[in-house]
C-alpha positions in Angstrom: -9.4 42.5 20.1 -7.6 39.5 21.6 -8.0 42.5 22.0 -5.9 43.2 18.9 -7.5 46.5 17.9 -10.3 45.0 15.9 -11.8 48.5 15.2 -9.5 48.8 12.2 -8.6 46.7 9.1 -9.4 43.1 9.2 -8.9 40.0 7.1 -6.2 38.7 4.7 -6.3 41.8 2.5 -5.6 44.0 5.6 -2.7 41.7 6.7 -1.1 42.0 3.2 -1.5 45.8 3.3 0.0 46.3 6.8 2.8 43.9 6.2 3.8 45.9 3.1 3.5 49.1 5.1 5.9 47.7 7.7 8.3 46.1 5.3 8.4 48.6 2.4 9.4 51.7 4.3 12.8 53.3 3.6 15.6 52.4 5.8 16.5 56.0 6.1 13.1 57.1 7.3 9.6 55.9 8.1 6.0 56.2 7.0 3.7 58.9 7.9 -0.1 58.5 7.9 -0.2 58.7 4.1 2.6 56.1 3.7 5.3 58.4 2.6 8.8 58.3 4.1 9.5 60.8 6.8 12.4 61.7 9.0 11.8 64.3 11.8 15.3 65.5 12.7 15.8 67.3 15.9 17.9 70.5 16.2 20.9 68.7 17.7 20.2 64.9 17.6 23.0 64.5 20.2 21.0 61.9 22.1 20.9 59.5 19.1 18.4 58.2 16.6 15.2 56.4 17.3 12.5 55.0 14.9 9.1 55.4 16.4 6.3 53.1 15.2 2.6 52.7 16.0 -0.4 50.5 15.4 -2.9 51.3 12.8 -5.9 52.8 14.5 -6.1 56.6 14.9 -5.6 56.6 18.6 -2.4 54.5 18.3 -1.2 56.9 15.6 -1.9 59.8 18.0 0.2 58.1 20.7 3.0 57.5 18.2 3.0 61.2 17.1 3.0 62.4 20.7 6.0 60.2 21.4 7.9 61.2 18.3 7.4 64.9 18.9 8.2 64.7 22.6 11.5 62.8 21.9 12.4 65.2 19.1 12.1 68.1 21.5 14.4 66.3 23.9 17.2 66.2 21.5 16.8 62.9 19.7 16.8 62.4 15.9 13.5 60.8 15.2 12.4 58.7 12.3 8.8 57.5 12.1 6.8 54.5 10.8 3.4 55.8 11.8 1.4 53.6 11.3 3.5 50.5 11.2 0.7 47.9 11.1 -1.6 45.8 13.2 -0.5 44.4 16.5 1.4 41.4 15.1 3.2 43.4 12.4 4.2 46.2 14.8 5.4 43.8 17.4 7.5 42.0 14.7 8.9 45.3 13.6 10.0 46.0 17.2 11.7 42.6 17.7 13.3 42.7 14.2 14.7 46.2 14.7 12.6 47.8 12.0 11.3 50.2 14.7 12.9 51.0 18.1 9.9 51.9 20.2 6.1 51.9 20.2 3.1 52.1 22.6 1.7 48.6 23.4 -1.4 48.1 25.4 -1.1 45.9 28.5 -3.7 43.3 27.8 -2.8 43.3 24.1 0.7 42.6 25.3 -0.6 39.8 27.5 -2.3 38.3 24.5 1.0 38.4 22.6 2.5 36.5 25.6 -0.4 34.0 25.5 -1.9 35.3 28.7 -5.5 36.2 29.5 -6.4 39.9 30.0 -6.1 41.3 33.5 -8.6 43.9 34.7 -6.5 45.7 37.3 -4.2 48.1 35.4 -1.3 47.8 37.7 -1.4 44.0 37.8 -1.8 43.9 34.0 1.3 46.1 33.5 3.4 44.3 36.0 2.6 40.9 34.5 3.3 42.1 30.9 6.6 43.8 32.0 7.7 40.7 33.9 7.0 38.2 31.2 8.3 40.3 28.3 11.6 40.9 30.1 12.5 37.3 29.2 12.0 38.2 25.5 14.4 41.1 25.8 11.6 43.7 25.8 11.4 46.4 28.4 8.0 48.1 29.2 8.6 51.6 30.4 6.0 53.1 32.8 2.4 53.1 31.5 0.0 55.9 31.1 -3.2 56.1 33.2 -5.5 56.1 30.1 -7.4 52.8 29.7 -8.8 52.0 26.3 -10.8 49.1 27.4 -14.4 48.0 26.8 -17.0 49.9 28.7 -20.7 50.3 29.1 -22.0 53.8 28.3 -25.3 55.5 28.9 -26.8 58.9 27.9 -25.7 61.6 30.3 -28.8 62.8 32.1 -30.8 60.0 30.7 -32.8 57.0 31.9 -30.0 55.2 33.7 -29.0 56.8 37.0 -26.2 54.3 38.0 -22.6 55.6 38.0 -21.0 52.1 38.3 -21.6 48.6 37.1 -22.2 47.6 40.7 -25.0 50.1 41.0 -26.3 49.2 37.5 -27.4 45.7 38.8 -30.3 47.4 40.7 -31.8 48.9 37.6 -30.6 46.6 34.8 -33.8 44.7 34.5 -35.6 45.8 31.3 -32.7 47.8 29.8 -32.1 47.4 26.1 -28.4 46.9 25.2 -26.7 47.8 21.9 -23.6 45.7 21.1 -21.5 45.1 18.0 -21.6 41.4 16.9 -17.8 41.0 17.2 -16.7 42.7 20.3 -19.8 42.6 22.5 -20.0 38.8 22.6 -16.3 38.0 23.2 -15.7 35.9 26.3 -14.1 38.9 28.0 -17.0 41.3 27.5 -20.6 40.5 28.2 -19.8 37.1 29.9 -17.6 38.8 32.4 -20.3 41.5 33.1 -22.6 38.6 34.0 -20.0 36.6 36.1 -18.6 39.6 37.9 -21.7 41.8 38.5 -24.6 39.3 38.0 -26.0 41.5 35.2 -27.6 39.9 32.1 -29.1 41.7 29.1 -31.8 39.5 27.4 -32.9 42.4 25.2 -29.9 43.0 23.0 -29.6 44.8 19.6 -26.7 43.9 17.5 -25.3 46.8 15.4 -21.9 48.1 14.2 -19.6 49.4 16.9 -19.5 52.9 15.5 -23.4 53.0 15.6 -23.7 52.1 19.2 -23.1 55.6 20.7 -25.6 57.3 18.5 -28.1 54.6 19.2 -27.8 55.2 22.9 -28.1 58.9 22.4 -31.2 58.6 20.4 -32.8 56.2 22.8 -32.8 53.2 20.5 -30.9 51.5 23.3 -30.6 52.4 27.0 -27.0 51.3 27.3 -24.2 50.3 24.9 -20.8 48.6 24.7 -18.2 51.0 23.6 -14.4 51.5 23.6 -13.7 53.7 26.6 -11.7 56.4 24.8 -13.8 56.6 21.7 -14.3 60.2 20.3 -18.0 59.2 19.8 -18.6 59.2 23.6 -18.4 63.0 24.1 -19.7 63.6 20.6 -23.0 61.8 21.6 -23.2 63.1 25.1 -22.6 59.8 26.8 -21.0 58.8 30.1 -19.1 55.7 31.0 -20.2 53.5 33.9 -17.3 52.8 36.3 -16.1 49.2 36.0 -15.5 49.2 39.8 -14.6 45.5 40.1 -12.2 45.5 37.0 -14.2 43.0 35.0 -12.8 44.2 31.7 -9.2 43.7 30.8 -7.0 46.8 31.3 -5.6 48.3 28.1 -3.2 51.0 29.3 -0.4 51.9 26.9 3.2 51.8 27.7 6.3 52.4 25.6 7.9 49.1 24.7 11.6 48.9 23.5 14.2 46.2 23.2 16.2 46.0 26.4 19.5 46.2 24.5 18.3 49.3 22.6 17.3 51.0 25.8 20.8 50.7 27.2 21.9 53.1 24.5 19.4 55.7 25.7 19.8 56.1 29.5 17.6 59.3 29.6 14.7 57.8 27.6 12.4 56.9 30.5 12.8 60.3 32.1 12.4 62.1 28.7 9.0 60.4 28.3 7.8 60.8 31.9 5.9 64.1 31.4 4.1 62.8 28.3 3.2 59.5 30.0 1.9 61.4 33.1 -0.3 63.6 30.9 -2.2 60.8 29.2 -5.3 59.9 31.2 -8.6 58.5 29.7 -10.3 61.9 29.5 -7.3 63.5 27.8 -6.9 60.9 25.1 -10.7 60.9 24.5 -10.6 64.6 23.9 -7.6 64.3 21.5 -9.3 61.5 19.6 -12.3 63.8 19.3 -10.2 66.7 18.0 -8.6 64.5 15.3 -11.9 62.9 14.5 -10.2 59.8 13.0 -8.4 61.9 10.4 -4.7 60.8 10.2 -3.8 64.1 8.6 -5.1 66.0 11.6 -3.3 63.9 14.2 0.2 65.5 14.0 -1.3 69.0 14.4 -3.5 68.0 17.3 -0.6 66.2 19.0 1.8 69.2 18.5 -0.8 71.7 19.9 -1.4 69.5 23.0 2.3 69.1 23.8 2.9 72.8 23.5 -0.2 73.6 25.7 1.0 71.2 28.4 4.6 72.6 28.3 6.0 69.3 27.2 7.4 70.9 24.1 8.2 74.5 23.3 
């Protein structure tokens, strides 16, 4: 990612695909995970109509479905374009009015605004909110979940450290697994070295989705992962605390055009319970339940909201 969600489609073909997904949807509805037009009408719709979008990856689709179902239960008429496209396409859909609202991640938003990632979640959110206000975009309060880069080890395995500060004392001789794209970005391994003084001379380059299993099997002692990946619990891993905020913060917040928000005075309050419920452990579990299957996401989202009492 700049961090623009590089886990999903890449290249020119992907850009053509997602641009079509964003542009070809019906004006009377949106696109579900399969690309068909959908409109989720509430029982009353007296609070008005909103089109909810999302980025491409399964987690972003989960967030979009959670938002759509929550707002539907609060009395809005909801249309969806889930997924809308990659970061650039989804942002353009927001600014053009093709969608009304979607979850953007703080340091991804900073990248849109030509700013470097910020490790402290509060500072990252405040900066994105402040700068984007000049563009007529409002950032509503962010969730606690942080889908940033992380270093993971086998739970109960060789590495005993619980934080990256502690890891420095036992990092010598550890073998690291990293994917060739994400692991060697300037805001990943280089910041581990500059912030914590940790270097990994013995590094194995493998695909991002293979890293967790390789750590579990012992092929590597430690691996670079996405902090909310379903593969973390699936492979019995634990995340080392980035206690000095070396990695950029990627906490999601609903973003909406300021002029649009004026038409929906209850929107922030109506999303408050959902936002408060989304911490890193929770979204990781939801990701694991859906297992990357877009068809499962609405069902998993609906069950979660009902269990938390956010919807009936």
